[in-house]
C-alpha positions, 0 to 999 in steps of 0.5 A: 495456438495453431503454431504450438500444435504444429510444432508439437506434432513436428517434434513428435515426428517418429522418423525424426525423434524415433525412440524418444517419441515412442517412449513419450507416446507410450507414457502418455497413453498409459495415463488416464488420457485417451491415446493409443501407443500401438500405432507409434510402436508399429510404425517405428518398427515397420520403418526400423525392423532391426529395432523390434526388441529395443522398441518394444522395451522402450514402449514397455518402459514408457507405458509401465512408468505411466502405469506407475503414475496411475498407481500413485494417483490411486494412492492419492485418491484413496486419501481423498475419497473414503470407500463407503462399501466394498464392491465385488470387483474390489474383492476380486482385485484384492484376492488376486493382488498384484497379479491382476495388473497383468491385465493393465494392457487391456484397452479402457480398463487397464489404466484404471486397474493401475489406479485401483491398485494404488487405491487398494495399496497393493504392494508397489514393486510386485504391482510394477512387475506385473504391469510391465509383464502385461504391457511387454506381452501386449507390445510384443504380440501386437507388433509381431502380428501387425508385422506379419500383415503383407505390405500390399495390404497396408498400401491398399489401406492407406491409399485413400488417406494418401490421396492416391 
């Protein structure tokens, strides 16, 4: 089992597999599994600053496709579990419609928002559009802000981890 874990980690090594790793990590992090994709996106852009936009686009695509999986999980859940009463938050979600999925980028609540959109049977393509807009905005802003932090700060931060 240990060798499988090490082999998996080696395969996902960012310098070796690059954008495919960014895509897979962004996809998995958009499902209901707890994984953050921002460090992978930032790390790849830090190593390859000339690929900022393509990296943001690949991460957005992977994360949006993961959100689509959440949406369809919500559609399936709606078939299995009938809602007994409509909560105030669901009424808000229905009133706002697919535009609510702009907030699919938020930590902790973003991925469940995609599932709720499927549960409520919000229109699919407008939902995907607003998911993608929110996720693109997150990756673009967060990565740009992290790139503005001087390298010396990152070196000081990582020195204890590197054992220096």
